ROKOL-387736 format. One record per atom (N, C-alpha, C, O, CB): x, y, z. Coordinates in steps of 0.1 Angstrom, whole numbers, padded with zeros to 4 digits, always signed. Each point is the difference from the previous one (the first is absolute). Last residue first. Glycine has a CB too. Layout:
<pts>
XYZ;...
</pts>
This chain:
<pts>
-0185+0256+0644;-0013-0002+0008;+0000-0013+0007;-0010-0003+0007;-0002+0016-0024;+0053+0023+0000;-0006-0013-0001;-0012-0001+0009;-0001+0005+0011;+0024-0015-0016;-0002+0054-0022;-0002-0006+0013;-0006-0014-0002;-0009-0002-0008;+0006+0024+0019;+0036+0004-0045;-0014-0004+0001;-0001-0007+0014;+0006-0010+0002;-0009+0009-0028;+0040+0040+0012;-0002-0014+0003;-0015-0003+0002;-0007+0008+0006;+0030-0009+0004;+0002+0040-0043;-0007-0003+0013;-0002-0015+0002;-0003-0007-0009;-0008+0029+0008;+0052-0001-0027;-0014-0004-0002;-0006-0003+0013;+0007-0007+0009;-0001-0002-0031;+0040+0026+0009;-0009+0005+0010;-0014-0004-0001;-0009+0007+0004;+0025+0012-0003;+0024-0032-0028;-0009+0011-0005;-0009+0006+0010;-0007+0009-0002;+0008-0019-0020;+0030-0029+0025;+0007+0012-0001;-0008+0012-0003;+0005+0012+0001;+0014-0025-0008;-0038-0031+0010;+0008+0002+0013;+0006+0014-0001;+0001+0007+0011;+0003-0032-0008;-0028+0007-0041;-0008+0005+0010;+0007+0004+0013;-0003+0009+0007;-0015-0023-0016;+0030+0009-0043;+0007-0003+0012;-0007+0006+0012;+0003+0011+0005;+0019-0011-0017;-0042+0000-0032;+0013-0007-0003;+0007-0004+0013;+0005-0011+0000;-0003+0024-0021;-0042+0012+0024;-0003-0014-0005;+0013-0007-0003;+0000-0012+0002;-0022+0020-0011;+0025+0037+0022;-0007-0007+0011;-0003-0014-0004;+0000-0009+0009;-0009+0031-0001;+0027+0007-0041;+0010-0005+0010;-0006-0007+0011;+0006-0010+0005;+0008+0029-0011;-0042+0001-0025;+0006-0011-0006;+0010-0006+0010;+0001-0012+0002;-0004+0021-0025;-0017+0030+0035;-0010-0010-0001;+0005-0013-0005;-0002-0011+0005;-0015+0028-0008;+0044+0022+0004;-0001-0006+0013;-0011-0011+0000;+0002-0009+0008;+0005+0031+0002;+0000+0002-0052;+0011-0008+0004;-0001-0006+0014;+0003-0012+0002;+0011+0026-0016;-0047+0017-0005;-0001-0014-0005;+0012-0009+0006;-0003-0011+0004;-0009+0019-0025;+0009+0041+0028;-0011-0007+0006;+0000-0015-0002;-0004-0008+0009;-0009+0029-0011;+0045+0007-0019;+0002+0001+0015;-0011-0007+0007;+0002-0005+0011;+0009+0027-0015;-0014-0020-0043;+0011-0009+0004;+0002+0001+0015;+0002-0011+0007;+0009+0014-0029;-0041+0027+0003;-0006-0013+0000;+0011-0010+0004;-0003-0010+0008;-0012+0016-0026;+0029+0038+0014;-0010-0001+0011;-0005-0014+0001;-0001-0006+0011;-0005+0030-0013;+0034-0013-0034;+0007-0001+0012;-0009-0002+0012;+0004-0007+0010;+0014+0022-0020;-0037-0008-0033;+0006-0013+0002;+0007-0002+0013;+0000-0010+0007;+0002+0008-0032;-0043+0037+0019;+0015+0000-0003;+0005-0014+0003;-0003-0006+0010;+0005+0030-0004;-0054-0020-0020;+0009+0002+0011;+0015+0001-0005;+0003-0006-0010;-0019-0005+0025;-0026+0001-0041;+0006+0014+0000;+0010+0003+0011;+0005+0011+0000;-0027-0005-0010;+0000-0050+0005;+0005+0004-0014;+0006+0014+0000;+0009+0002-0008;-0027-0017-0002;-0002-0002+0050;+0012-0008-0003;+0006+0005-0014;+0012+0002-0001;-0022-0021+0014;-0029+0040+0005;+0010+0000+0011;+0012-0008-0003;+0011+0003+0006;-0029+0001+0010;-0019-0005-0046;+0007+0012+0000;+0011+0001+0010;+0011+0005-0003;-0031+0006-0005;+0004-0055-0017;-0005+0007+0012;+0009+0012+0002;+0012-0001+0000;-0020-0021+0010;+0004-0012-0048;+0006+0013+0000;-0006+0008+0012;-0004+0012-0002;+0007-0012-0023;-0010-0047+0007;-0010+0009+0005;+0004+0015-0001;-0008+0009-0001;+0000-0028+0016;+0040-0012-0029;-0012-0003-0007;-0011+0009+0004;-0007+0006-0009;+0014-0030+0008;+0036+0030+0021;+0002+0000-0015;-0013-0003-0007;-0003+0006-0011;+0026-0013+0014;-0020+0009+0045;+0008+0012-0005;+0000+0001-0015;-0001+0010-0006;+0016-0012+0026;-0037-0034+0004;-0006+0012+0004;+0007+0012-0006;-0006+0011-0003;-0001-0022+0024;+0024-0033-0030;-0014+0001-0004;-0005+0014+0003;-0006+0007-0009;+0002-0031+0012;+0047+0012+0012;+0000+0001-0014;-0014+0003-0005;-0002+0008-0009;+0020-0025+0008;-0013+0010+0047;+0006+0013-0004;-0001+0001-0016;-0003+0011-0005;+0018-0010+0026;-0028-0042-0003;-0009+0011+0004;+0004+0013-0004;-0007+0008-0006;+0000-0021+0025;+0036-0024-0024;-0010+0000-0010;-0011+0011+0003;-0005+0005-0010;+0009-0030+0007;+0031+0020+0035;+0005+0005-0013;-0011+0000-0011;-0001+0010-0007;+0024-0019+0013;-0034-0010+0035;+0002+0015+0002;+0005+0006-0013;-0004+0010-0004;+0009-0014+0028;-0010-0043-0022;-0013+0007+0000;+0002+0015+0001;-0008+0007-0006;-0002-0028+0017;+0048-0006-0007;-0005+0000-0014;-0013+0007-0001;-0003+0007-0010;+0015-0028+0006;+0005+0016+0047;+0009+0010-0008;-0005+0000-0014;-0002+0011-0006;+0021-0015+0021;-0039-0028+0012;-0004+0013+0004;+0007+0011-0007;-0005+0010-0005;-0001-0018+0027;+0020-0037-0027;-0013+0002-0007;-0006+0014+0003;-0006+0006-0008;+0002-0031+0010;+0044+0012+0020;+0003+0002-0014;-0013+0003-0008;-0001+0008-0008;+0021-0023+0010;-0023+0003+0044;+0005+0014-0002;+0003+0003-0014;-0003+0011-0005;+0013-0013+0027;-0023-0042-0012;-0011+0010+0002;+0004+0014-0001;-0007+0008-0006;-0003-0024+0021;+0043-0018-0018;-0010-0001-0011;-0011+0010+0001;-0004+0006-0010;+0010-0030+0008;+0026+0021+0037;+0006+0006-0012;-0010-0001-0011;-0002+0010-0008;+0025-0016+0015;-0024-0006+0043;-0011+0005-0008;+0005+0007-0013;-0006+0009-0005;-0007-0007+0025;+0051-0005+0016;-0013-0007-0001;-0009+0006-0009;+0001+0012-0003;+0002-0019+0026;+0050+0015-0032;-0009+0000+0011;-0013-0008-0002;-0002-0006-0011;+0012+0027+0018;+0016+0005-0047;+0005-0008+0011;-0010+0000+0011;-0009+0009+0001;+0033-0004-0007;-0023+0004-0052;-0004+0004+0014;+0006-0010+0010;+0001-0012-0002;-0022+0023-0007;+0024-0017-0039;+0008+0012+0004;-0002+0004+0014;+0007+0008+0006;-0007-0001-0029;-0025-0042+0002;+0014-0004+0001;+0009+0011+0005;+0010-0002+0007;-0014-0015-0025;-0041+0026+0007;+0000-0008+0012;+0015-0004+0003;+0004+0000+0011;-0028-0008-0015;+0015+0030-0037;+0000+0009+0012;+0000-0007+0013;+0007+0004+0009;-0020+0011-0023;+0013-0040-0027;+0012+0008+0001;+0000+0009+0013;+0010+0001+0007;-0009-0001-0032;-0040-0026+0015;+0012-0009+0004;+0012+0009+0002;+0007-0002+0010;-0017-0017-0023;-0029+0040-0003;-0001-0003+0014;+0012-0009+0005;+0005+0002+0011;-0030-0001-0013;+0023+0011-0045;+0001+0012+0009;+0000-0004+0015;+0009+0004+0008;-0020+0010-0026;+0007-0053-0013;+0011+0010-0003;+0001+0011+0010;+0009+0000+0009;-0013-0005-0032;-0028-0031+0027;+0012-0007-0005;+0011+0010-0002;+0012-0004+0001;-0026-0013-0012;-0029+0032+0024;+0006-0007+0011;+0013-0007-0005;+0009+0000+0008;-0032-0004+0001;-0001+0028-0041;+0004+0009+0010;+0007-0007+0012;+0010+0004+0005;-0029+0011-0011;-0001-0041-0028;+0012+0006-0004;+0006+0010+0009;+0012+0002+0002;-0020-0006-0025;-0034-0018+0032;+0011-0010+0000;+0013+0007-0004;+0010-0003+0006;-0027-0015-0012;-0022+0045+0006;+0004-0004+0013;+0012-0010+0000;+0009+0002+0008;-0033+0001-0001;+0004+0009-0048;+0008+0011+0006;+0005-0003+0013;+0011+0003+0004;-0025+0012-0017;-0014-0046-0008;+0013+0000-0006;+0008+0011+0006;+0012-0002+0002;-0022-0007-0023;-0034+0006+0035;+0008-0011+0005;+0014+0000-0006;+0010-0003+0007;-0032-0010-0004;-0008+0045-0018;+0004+0003+0013;+0008-0011+0006;+0010+0002+0008;-0030+0012-0005;+0000-0021-0045;+0012+0010-0001;+0005+0003+0014;+0012+0002+0002;-0022+0007-0023;-0029-0035+0019;+0012-0008-0005;+0012+0009-0001;+0011-0004+0004;-0026-0011-0016;-0026+0035+0025;+0005-0009+0010;+0012-0008-0004;+0010-0001+0007;-0033-0001+0002;+0006+0051-0026;+0001-0014-0005;+0006-0009+0011;+0011+0003+0005;-0009+0005-0029;-0007+0040+0028;-0013-0006+0000;+0000-0015-0004;-0010-0006+0001;+0001+0029-0006;+0049+0005+0005;-0004-0004+0014;-0014-0006+0000;-0003-0008+0009;+0017+0026+0000;+0015+0003-0044;-0003-0014-0001;-0006-0005+0013;-0003-0012+0001;+0021+0008-0018;-0001+0048+0010;-0010-0002-0010;-0004-0014-0002;-0010-0003-0008;+0019+0023-0003;+0025-0009+0043;-0012+0008+0003;-0011-0003-0010;-0012-0002+0004;+0026+0020+0006;+0028-0038-0017;-0007-0006+0012;-0013+0008+0003;-0010-0006+0004;+0033-0001+0005;+0004+0022-0045;-0005-0013-0003;-0008-0006+0012;-0011-0006-0001;+0030+0002-0015;+0004+0045+0021;-0011+0001-0009;-0007-0013-0002;-0012-0001+0000;+0022+0021-0011;+0031-0020+0034;-0010+0006+0008;-0013+0001-0008;-0011-0003+0005;+0028+0016+0008;+0021-0027-0036;-0005-0010+0009;-0011+0005+0009;-0009-0008+0003;+0032-0001-0003;-0002+0038-0031;-0009-0009-0006;-0005-0011+0010;-0012-0004-0001;+0025+0008-0020;+0000+0047+0036;+0006-0013-0003;-0009-0010-0006;-0012-0001+0005;+0028+0006+0014;-0021+0049-0026;-0003-0011+0009;+0006-0013-0003;+0001-0003-0012;-0023+0014+0016;+0044+0036-0018;-0010-0009-0005;-0003-0011+0010;+0010-0005+0007;-0001+0009-0030;+0006+0048+0035;+0005-0014-0002;-0011-0009-0005;-0011+0000+0004;+0028+0004+0014;-0025+0042-0006;+0005-0002-0013;+0006-0014-0003;+0002-0003-0011;+0002+0027+0011;-0006-0007+0050;-0008+0005-0010;+0007-0001-0014;+0011+0003-0002;-0021+0013+0018;+0024-0052+0020;+0000+0014-0001;-0008+0005-0011;-0003-0007-0010;+0026+0007+0019;-0013-0046+0007;-0014+0006+0000;+0000+0015-0001;-0010+0006+0002;+0003-0025+0012;+0047-0009-0012;-0008-0006-0010;-0014+0005-0001;-0007-0002-0010;+0020-0018+0013;+0017+0036+0030;+0006+0003-0013;-0009-0006-0011;-0003+0007-0010;+0026-0007+0020;-0033-0008+0035;-0003+0014-0003;+0005+0003-0014;-0006+0009-0007;+0008-0003+0032;+0007-0049-0008;-0014+0002-0002;-0004+0014-0004;-0009+0002-0008;+0004-0021+0024;+0051+0009-0005;-0005-0007-0011;-0014+0002-0004;-0004+0003-0011;+0020-0020+0017;+0003+0035+0034;+0005+0007-0012;-0005-0007-0013;-0005+0007-0009;+0026+0000+0021;-0030-0028+0029;-0008+0013-0001;+0004+0008-0013;-0008+0005-0007;+0007-0004+0032;+0025-0041-0015;-0014-0003-0004;-0008+0013-0002;-0008+0001-0009;+0010-0023+0021;+0042+0026+0005;+0000-0005-0013;-0014-0002-0006;-0003+0004-0011;+0026-0015+0016;-0018+0022+0041;+0003+0012-0009;+0000-0004-0015;-0005+0007-0008;+0018+0003+0027;-0016-0045+0013;-0012+0008+0000;+0001+0013-0009;-0009+0003-0007;+0005-0011+0031;+0041-0022-0018;-0010-0006-0008;-0013+0009-0001;-0006+0002-0010;+0015-0025+0015;+0044+0029+0005;-0012+0006+0005;-0012-0004-0009;-0004+0008-0009;+0017+0012+0019;+0028-0040-0018;+0003+0004+0014;-0012+0007+0006;-0002-0001+0012;+0026+0003-0017;-0023-0041-0034;-0002+0014+0002;+0002+0004+0015;-0006-0006+0008;-0009+0007-0028;+0015-0047+0001;+0013+0007+0000;-0001+0015+0002;+0010+0007+0002;-0002-0024-0017;-0046-0014+0010;+0007-0003+0013;+0013+0008+0001;+0006+0001+0011;-0016-0024-0010;-0017+0024-0042;-0005+0007+0012;+0008-0001+0013;+0001+0010+0007;-0024-0013-0018;+0027-0015-0037;+0011+0006+0007;-0005+0007+0013;+0008+0007+0007;+0004-0004-0028;-0039-0024-0015;+0007-0011+0008;+0011+0006+0009;+0005-0007+0008;-0010-0008-0027;-0039+0046+0006;+0010-0009-0007;+0007-0009+0009;-0002-0001+0012;+0005+0019-0029;-0043+0021+0013;+0002-0012+0008;+0008-0010-0007;-0005-0009-0008;-0017+0013+0018;+0013+0036-0033;+0006+0004+0013;+0002-0012+0009;+0010+0000+0008;-0022+0022-0010;+0014-0031-0050;-0010+0004+0010;+0007+0004+0013;+0011-0003+0002;-0027-0013-0012;+0023-0006-0044;+0005+0011+0009;-0011+0004+0009;-0011+0005-0004;+0027+0003-0014;-0026-0056+0002;+0008+0011-0006;+0005+0010+0010;+0001-0002+0012;-0014-0002-0033;-0018-0033+0029;+0014-0004+0001;+0010+0010-0006;+0012-0001+0001;-0020-0023-0001;-0040+0029+0000;+0004+0001+0014;+0015-0004+0001;+0006+0003+0010;-0029-0008-0003;+0002+0003-0050;-0001+0014+0005;+0006+0001+0014;+0008+0009+0003;-0028-0005-0017;+0015-0047-0006;+0011+0008-0007;+0001+0014+0006;+0010+0005+0002;-0014-0019-0023;-0031-0014+0036;+0013-0005+0004;+0011+0008-0005;+0009+0004+0007;-0019-0027-0006;-0033+0032-0017;+0001+0005+0014;+0014-0005+0005;+0007+0008+0007;-0032-0009-0003;+0014-0014-0046;+0002+0014-0001;+0002+0006+0014;+0009+0008+0003;-0023-0007-0023;+0003-0047+0015;+0014+0003-0004;+0003+0015-0001;+0011+0004+0004;-0012-0025-0017;-0043+0007+0025;+0009-0004+0010;+0015+0003-0004;+0008+0005+0008;-0024-0022+0000;-0018+0024-0040;-0001+0010+0011;+0010-0003+0011;+0007+0009+0005;-0031-0005-0010;+0019-0035-0030;+0007+0012-0005;+0000+0010+0011;+0010+0007+0002;-0017-0012-0025;-0017-0034+0032;+0014-0002+0000;+0008+0012-0005;+0011+0002+0006;-0015-0027-0009;-0042+0028+0000;+0003-0001+0014;+0015-0003+0001;+0007+0007+0009;-0029-0016-0003;+0003+0008-0048;+0001+0014+0004;+0004+0000+0015;+0008+0009+0004;-0026-0002-0020;+0034-0049-0012;-0013+0006+0003;+0003+0015+0005;+0011+0004+0003;-0021-0027+0003;+0044-0005-0027;-0010-0010+0004;-0013+0006+0002;-0010-0006-0004;+0028-0006+0014;+0026+0030-0027;-0002+0002+0014;-0012-0009+0005;-0002-0001+0012;+0010+0024-0014;+0010-0022-0044;+0012+0003+0008;-0003+0000+0015;+0008-0004+0008;-0001+0018-0027;-0042-0023-0013;+0011-0010-0002;+0012+0003+0009;+0006-0009+0005;-0014+0006-0029;-0028+0034+0023;-0004-0012+0007;+0011-0011-0001;+0002-0008+0009;-0026+0014-0012;+0029+0033-0022;+0001+0003+0014;-0003-0012+0008;+0008-0003+0010;-0015+0027-0015;+0001-0028-0041;+0014+0000+0004;+0002+0004+0015;+0009-0006+0006;-0003+0011-0030;-0049-0003+0005;+0004-0014+0001;+0015-0001+0004;+0003-0009+0008;-0020+0004-0026;-0002+0047+0009;-0004-0004+0013;+0004-0015+0002;+0004-0004+0011;-0023+0020-0011;+0049+0013-0033;-0014-0005+0001;-0003-0004+0014;+0009-0003+0008;-0008-0004-0032;+0035+0047+0011;-0001-0014-0002;-0015-0004+0001;-0009+0008+0002;+0032-0012+0008;-0001+0048+0000;+0002-0004-0014;-0001-0015-0003;+0007-0005-0010;+0007+0025+0008;-0021+0008+0043;+0013-0007-0001;+0003-0004-0014;+0011-0004-0003;-0014-0004+0026;-0039+0028-0012;+0011+0010+0003;+0014-0006-0001;+0010+0007-0003;-0026+0005+0018;-0021-0040-0021;+0000+0010-0011;+0011+0010+0003;+0007+0004-0010;-0031-0007+0006;+0015-0031+0036;+0006-0005-0012;+0002+0011-0010;+0010+0000-0007;-0020-0023+0012;-0013+0034+0034;+0014-0002+0003;+0007-0005-0012;+0011+0005-0003;-0016-0010+0026;-0041+0008-0027;+0005+0014+0002;+0016-0001+0002;+0007+0007-0006;-0029+0001+0015;-0003-0048-0009;+0001+0005-0013;+0006+0014+0000;+0008+0003-0009;-0028-0016+0003;+0012-0008+0047;+0011-0006-0007;+0001+0005-0014;+0011+0002-0005;-0014-0023+0019;-0018+0052+0025;-0003-0011-0008;+0012-0006-0007;+0009+0008-0004;-0032+0001+0001;+0008+0023+0049;+0010-0002-0011;-0004-0013-0007;-0002-0010+0006;+0020+0022+0006;-0042+0003+0027;-0002+0009-0011;+0009-0002-0012;-0004+0004-0011;-0003+0012+0028;+0009-0042+0025;-0013-0002-0007;-0002+0009-0012;-0006-0005-0010;-0003-0002+0032;+0049+0013+0005;-0001-0014-0005;-0013-0003-0008;+0001-0005-0011;+0013-0002+0030;+0004+0058-0018;-0002-0011+0010;-0002-0013-0007;+0000-0001-0012;-0010+0017+0028;+0020+0028-0037;-0014-0005+0001;-0003-0010+0011;-0011-0004+0002;+0010+0009-0026;+0045+0018+0014;-0010+0009-0004;-0015-0004+0003;-0008+0008+0004;+0024-0002-0022;+0022-0033+0028;+0002+0012+0008;-0011+0010-0004;-0005+0008+0008;+0030-0012-0007;-0023-0036-0026;-0004-0003+0014;+0001+0012+0009;-0009+0003+0008;+0016-0027-0011;+0009+0028-0042;-0015-0002+0000;-0005-0003+0014;-0010+0006+0004;+0012-0015-0027;+0045+0015+0016;-0007+0012-0002;-0015-0002+0001;-0007+0008+0006;+0025-0001-0021;+0008-0045+0018;+0003+0008+0011;-0007+0014-0001;-0006+0004+0009;+0028-0015-0006;-0023-0019-0039;-0009-0005+0011;+0002+0009+0012;-0009+0003+0007;+0010-0026-0016;+0028+0030-0028;-0014+0004-0003;-0010-0003+0011;-0008+0008+0004;+0013-0012-0028;+0040-0011+0028;-0001+0014+0000;-0014+0006-0002;-0005+0009+0007;+0029-0009-0015;-0016-0047+0003;+0001+0004+0014;-0001+0016+0002;-0007+0005+0009;+0021-0026-0004;-0012+0003-0049;-0013-0004+0006;+0000+0005+0015;-0010+0006+0004;+0008-0026-0020;+0042+0025-0008;-0010+0009-0005;-0013-0002+0006;-0008+0009+0004;+0020-0008-0025;+0023-0031+0031;+0002+0013+0007;-0010+0010-0005;-0005+0008+0008;+0029-0013-0006;-0024-0037-0023;-0004-0002+0013;+0001+0014+0008;-0009+0003+0008;+0016-0028-0009;+0010+0023-0043;-0015-0001+0000;-0005-0001+0015;-0010+0007+0003;+0010-0018-0026;+0046+0010+0017;-0005+0013-0003;-0015+0001+0000;-0006+0009+0005;+0026-0005-0019;+0001-0046+0019;+0003+0008+0012;-0006+0014-0002;-0005+0006+0009;+0026-0019-0004;-0022-0015-0042;-0009-0005+0010;+0001+0008+0013;-0010+0004+0006;+0011-0027-0016;+0029+0031-0025;-0013+0005-0004;-0010-0004+0011;-0009+0008+0003;+0015-0010-0027;+0038-0015+0028;-0001+0015+0003;-0014+0005-0003;-0005+0009+0007;+0030-0007-0012;-0017-0046-0006;+0000+0001+0015;-0001+0015+0004;-0007+0004+0009;+0021-0025-0007;-0009+0010-0048;-0013-0003+0005;-0001+0002+0015;-0011+0004+0005;+0008-0020-0024;+0045+0022+0000;-0009+0011-0004;-0014-0003+0004;-0007+0009+0005;+0021-0005-0025;+0020-0037+0028;+0001+0012+0009;-0010+0011-0004;-0005+0007+0009;+0029-0013-0006;-0039-0044-0014;+0011+0009-0004;+0001+0012+0009;-0010+0003+0007;+0006-0010-0031;-0012-0044+0036;-0005+0013-0002;+0011+0009-0004;+0010+0001+0007;-0029-0005+0009;+0024-0048-0027;-0001+0009+0012;-0005+0013-0005;+0000+0004-0011;+0020-0016+0022;-0032-0037-0034;+0009+0012+0000;-0002+0009+0012;-0011+0001+0005;+0010-0002-0030;-0004-0054+0023;-0009+0012+0000;+0009+0012+0000;+0009+0002+0009;-0028-0014+0003;
</pts>
């Protein structure tokens, strides 16, 4: 049986990349339920049949797009444990990515606009836990690291949504330095409760 030629292999890789790029735009724009395979195929310059041949189904395509998006350039990366001031780094990151005029992150748009789909929500949950939550949990020390990491992710996501999507005036119009001054201690309290002066919860 003849082997696949280098040119054909390159064409296959290029086609696959074009489909992923088109799907990423479509899911970010319309969410899981709103984006159609035909629409994705047309923008990628291929047929819907070819999309299914490469990815099997719309569901599998969505999972691959989410996986690819979360594993790319992101504030929550594999180097988190090496930062000397993680709270400041995270505050700077979320404020920079949500500053006025910045394009909303595709991953955030996909999750928000796909939230009405139970299947898409399950895929998002699985990939968030596998990537962002895992990385952040590994960077934290002490008890309840998983819960603290989840709260940090929730805080970051909340700031992204309210500042960039809703454009809440108190966040969208505030001086970045002021927001950083308020946000950093909140993050620090979750990153290192012992050093941040977090109040102790009375035992019942």
